[in-house]
N, C-alpha and C positions, 0 to 999 in steps of 0.2 A: 744456584749461588753464582753471583757475578764476581769475576776477578777484578780487583781494583786496578786502575790504570797503572799504578806504580808496580804491580806484580807481573805485568806482561813481559814475557821474554823478548829480547831484541830480535828484530827481523832484518833481513837483507835480501838482495837479489843475486841469484847465482846464474852466471852466464856460462854455458857449456857448448862445446862443439864436438860432434861425434860423426863417424862415418855411417852412411845409410843409403842403400839403393843407388850406388854409383855417385853419390853426392855427399854433402856435409849438412848435418842437421844442427842449426844454431838454435839453442833453447834458452828461455828465461824462466826461472823458477823462483818461487818465494821460499825462503828458508828461515828457520827459527833457531836461535841459539839454545841448546840444551845443556851445555856445560862450557867452561871457558874455551876449550878447544874442539867443541863438537857442534856442528850445525846439521839440522835435519830438514829435509824438504817437507814443506807444508802443502803447497799447491803448485801445479804447473800453470804458468801464466800464458806463454805463447811460444811458438817455434816456427822456423822457416827452413825448407829444404833448399840448399844452394847447390847449383851445378858445380861439380869439381872439374875445372878445366886443366888443372895441373896440381901437383902436390904443394907447390909453393905459391900459388896465386889464388886469391879471393878478391873479387872486385865488387864494389857497391856503388850505385849512383848516389847523388846528393840526397835525393828523397829517401832512399833506403837508410842511409846513415842518420838522417834527421828523425825518421820514424823509430829507429832502434834506440837512439838517445831519448826520444820522447817516452817510449815504453819504460825504460829504466827509471827516468825521473818521475814518471807518474806513479810507479810502484813505491819509490822512496818517499814521495809526498804522502801517499796513502798511509805508509807506516808512521810517518811523522804525525799526521793528523790523528792517528789512533794511539799515540804515545807508545809506539812499538820500536823505537830506536833509542 
């Protein structure tokens, strides 16, 4: 049975940062709305381990920032194309 496009739950991109192996893990995951205040992870999309130079500093070069934005916009475009927003 196929779910009609109007029945698909809304999707979003979740950005998280966690401590891992002396660095910070920056992750992008696809999430789906299950209830008005509840989002559930569907798929892990990508992640990157960032060296933690200090607790207050994270630096990215221009290419890393552009790539990060590209990943987020690519996921949102995919959701829009699939009528999942």
